ROFIDREN-838688 format. One record per residue (C-alpha): residue in three letters; x, y, z. Coordinates in steps of 0.25 Angstrom, whole numbers, padded with zeros to 4 digits, always signed. Layout:
<atoms>
ALAXYZ
...
</atoms>
This chain:
<atoms>
UNK-0497-0585-0048
UNK-0510-0578-0050
UNK-0507-0568-0040
UNK-0494-0565-0047
UNK-0501-0564-0060
UNK-0511-0554-0054
UNK-0499-0546-0048
UNK-0492-0545-0061
UNK-0504-0541-0068
UNK-0507-0530-0059
UNK-0493-0525-0059
UNK-0493-0525-0074
UNK-0506-0517-0074
UNK-0501-0507-0064
UNK-0488-0505-0072
UNK-0495-0503-0085
UNK-0505-0493-0080
UNK-0497-0486-0069
UNK-0508-0487-0059
UNK-0514-0497-0050
UNK-0528-0492-0052
UNK-0527-0492-0068
UNK-0521-0506-0066
UNK-0533-0511-0059
UNK-0542-0505-0070
UNK-0534-0512-0080
UNK-0535-0526-0073
UNK-0549-0523-0068
UNK-0546-0525-0054
UNK-0546-0516-0042
UNK-0534-0507-0038
UNK-0531-0514-0025
UNK-0530-0528-0032
UNK-0520-0522-0042
UNK-0512-0516-0030
UNK-0513-0529-0022
UNK-0508-0537-0034
UNK-0496-0527-0036
UNK-0493-0527-0021
UNK-0492-0542-0021
UNK-0483-0542-0033
UNK-0474-0532-0026
UNK-0473-0540-0013
UNK-0470-0553-0021
UNK-0459-0546-0029
UNK-0454-0538-0017
UNK-0455-0523-0021
UNK-0464-0512-0027
UNK-0467-0513-0042
UNK-0473-0499-0043
UNK-0471-0485-0037
UNK-0481-0474-0037
UNK-0480-0461-0044
UNK-0490-0449-0045
UNK-0494-0455-0059
UNK-0496-0469-0054
UNK-0487-0481-0052
UNK-0474-0485-0059
UNK-0466-0497-0059
UNK-0453-0498-0050
UNK-0441-0503-0056
UNK-0444-0517-0051
UNK-0458-0515-0057
UNK-0452-0511-0070
UNK-0444-0525-0071
UNK-0457-0533-0067
UNK-0465-0525-0077
UNK-0456-0530-0089
UNK-0458-0544-0085
UNK-0473-0544-0081
UNK-0477-0536-0094
UNK-0469-0546-0103
UNK-0476-0558-0095
UNK-0490-0552-0097
UNK-0487-0550-0112
UNK-0484-0565-0113
UNK-0497-0568-0105
UNK-0505-0560-0115
UNK-0499-0566-0127
UNK-0501-0580-0121
UNK-0516-0577-0119
UNK-0517-0572-0133
UNK-0510-0584-0139
UNK-0519-0594-0131
UNK-0532-0587-0136
UNK-0527-0588-0150
UNK-0524-0602-0149
UNK-0537-0606-0143
UNK-0547-0596-0151
UNK-0539-0594-0164
UNK-0542-0579-0162
UNK-0535-0569-0172
UNK-0524-0566-0163
UNK-0512-0556-0163
UNK-0499-0556-0169
UNK-0488-0547-0163
UNK-0475-0545-0172
UNK-0462-0538-0169
UNK-0454-0533-0181
UNK-0445-0522-0186
UNK-0450-0512-0196
UNK-0442-0518-0208
UNK-0446-0532-0205
UNK-0461-0528-0203
UNK-0462-0520-0216
UNK-0454-0530-0225
UNK-0456-0543-0219
UNK-0469-0543-0210
UNK-0478-0534-0217
UNK-0482-0543-0228
UNK-0485-0554-0219
UNK-0493-0545-0210
UNK-0502-0541-0221
UNK-0505-0555-0225
UNK-0507-0560-0211
UNK-0517-0549-0208
UNK-0524-0551-0221
UNK-0526-0566-0217
UNK-0529-0563-0202
UNK-0535-0549-0201
UNK-0539-0552-0186
UNK-0525-0555-0181
UNK-0519-0543-0174
UNK-0505-0540-0178
UNK-0496-0531-0171
UNK-0482-0528-0176
UNK-0471-0521-0168
UNK-0459-0515-0175
UNK-0446-0517-0167
UNK-0432-0520-0170
UNK-0428-0535-0169
UNK-0423-0533-0155
UNK-0436-0526-0150
UNK-0444-0536-0157
UNK-0438-0547-0150
UNK-0440-0540-0136
UNK-0455-0538-0140
UNK-0455-0553-0143
UNK-0449-0557-0129
UNK-0459-0547-0122
UNK-0471-0555-0129
UNK-0475-0542-0136
UNK-0474-0549-0150
UNK-0477-0563-0155
UNK-0465-0563-0165
UNK-0454-0554-0170
UNK-0449-0552-0184
UNK-0434-0548-0183
UNK-0421-0547-0190
UNK-0412-0559-0188
UNK-0402-0562-0182
UNK-0408-0564-0168
UNK-0403-0573-0157
UNK-0412-0575-0145
UNK-0415-0588-0138
UNK-0429-0583-0134
UNK-0434-0582-0148
UNK-0438-0591-0159
UNK-0432-0585-0172
UNK-0437-0589-0186
UNK-0429-0584-0198
UNK-0437-0578-0209
UNK-0433-0571-0222
UNK-0419-0568-0225
UNK-0415-0553-0225
UNK-0403-0547-0232
UNK-0397-0534-0227
UNK-0390-0526-0238
UNK-0385-0512-0241
UNK-0393-0502-0250
UNK-0391-0488-0255
UNK-0399-0478-0264
UNK-0394-0471-0276
UNK-0383-0463-0268
UNK-0375-0476-0266
UNK-0379-0483-0278
UNK-0365-0485-0282
UNK-0362-0494-0270
UNK-0373-0504-0275
UNK-0365-0506-0288
UNK-0355-0514-0282
UNK-0352-0523-0269
UNK-0346-0515-0258
UNK-0338-0519-0246
UNK-0342-0516-0232
UNK-0331-0507-0230
UNK-0336-0498-0242
UNK-0350-0499-0237
UNK-0348-0493-0223
UNK-0341-0481-0230
UNK-0355-0477-0235
UNK-0366-0471-0227
UNK-0374-0483-0221
UNK-0388-0484-0217
UNK-0392-0495-0206
UNK-0402-0498-0196
UNK-0401-0493-0182
UNK-0392-0501-0172
UNK-0399-0510-0164
UNK-0407-0517-0175
UNK-0404-0531-0178
UNK-0401-0528-0193
UNK-0391-0517-0189
UNK-0384-0527-0179
UNK-0383-0537-0190
UNK-0377-0527-0200
UNK-0367-0522-0189
UNK-0362-0536-0186
UNK-0360-0539-0200
UNK-0353-0527-0204
UNK-0343-0528-0193
UNK-0340-0542-0198
UNK-0336-0535-0211
UNK-0326-0526-0203
UNK-0334-0514-0205
UNK-0343-0505-0195
UNK-0355-0499-0201
UNK-0357-0484-0197
UNK-0371-0481-0203
UNK-0374-0467-0207
UNK-0389-0469-0204
UNK-0395-0479-0194
UNK-0410-0480-0196
UNK-0422-0488-0190
UNK-0428-0495-0202
UNK-0424-0502-0215
UNK-0434-0493-0222
UNK-0426-0480-0217
UNK-0413-0487-0222
UNK-0419-0489-0236
UNK-0423-0474-0237
UNK-0410-0469-0232
UNK-0403-0477-0242
UNK-0412-0473-0253
UNK-0409-0458-0252
UNK-0394-0460-0252
UNK-0391-0459-0237
UNK-0382-0472-0237
UNK-0382-0487-0239
UNK-0392-0494-0230
UNK-0392-0508-0225
UNK-0406-0514-0227
UNK-0413-0527-0230
UNK-0413-0531-0245
UNK-0426-0539-0244
UNK-0433-0526-0239
UNK-0427-0516-0249
UNK-0429-0525-0262
UNK-0439-0516-0268
UNK-0429-0504-0267
UNK-0418-0512-0272
UNK-0426-0517-0284
UNK-0431-0503-0287
UNK-0417-0497-0286
UNK-0421-0488-0275
UNK-0409-0494-0267
UNK-0396-0501-0271
UNK-0390-0513-0264
UNK-0376-0511-0259
UNK-0369-0524-0259
UNK-0358-0527-0249
UNK-0347-0537-0251
UNK-0351-0545-0239
UNK-0367-0544-0238
UNK-0374-0545-0225
UNK-0379-0559-0222
UNK-0394-0561-0223
UNK-0402-0562-0211
UNK-0417-0565-0208
UNK-0429-0560-0203
UNK-0433-0567-0190
UNK-0446-0571-0184
UNK-0445-0572-0169
UNK-0454-0578-0158
UNK-0452-0580-0143
UNK-0447-0594-0140
UNK-0458-0603-0133
UNK-0469-0592-0134
UNK-0480-0597-0144
UNK-0485-0587-0154
UNK-0500-0584-0155
UNK-0508-0591-0166
UNK-0508-0578-0174
UNK-0493-0574-0172
UNK-0489-0589-0176
UNK-0497-0588-0189
UNK-0491-0575-0193
UNK-0477-0580-0190
UNK-0479-0592-0198
UNK-0482-0584-0211
UNK-0469-0576-0210
UNK-0458-0582-0219
</atoms>
């Protein structure tokens, strides 16, 4: 097993640097040692993992497949070492979080501020991704936990439901008359609509629900963030689907008006997701505990 580990370690270093000599420098060993370890690995796996180019070495197709798994395994090993050190020495630690832009700004940010104030030595890394991408990062061992838009179903995850969210339609002054009465879905879709891009968890949720109402939304604009939806609605470009809790200030000030539909979208929740059977670091666990 030790030989296997050294072979994978050498393989990963060569893949990352594109050079046997640079890999040797990175690992503080000789180049022949790296070449020997990679050669033994290739013999065991039954074929070449690299090919030479004028600029160095590159992965073969088999090498590309192996690199995906070896890289993921080493990420888990590194995380394991950090977790053990934190448990034994109670060092400050590190928290790696994945969250979308909207949840980061409206849900995570206040807790980031208070946690950092109480534990200034803890390193916090936040990666902004969609729900689907956040879950992928979690499975690769690149984040400790994710903050996502539910619903999500995945047997590899432990999902804790957090605060409720209510999706609603809002408009600016140009469509204010719609906010003065309840509208049907059939009437709503006749107006220019502003939605999140396809592929997001929220958009999929909305599309599934509107089909149940017997309509198919064809948005005038598809945007990448809730904040952009709000801005487009405010200047009169259409009716936007946003999260009521995150536009409460605009609604209270009259900068936006809620357009109420006869069958409102059911509430959903923020989800806090971790990888099943993978323990959290001390720092990550304490951060997660403070989230509602």
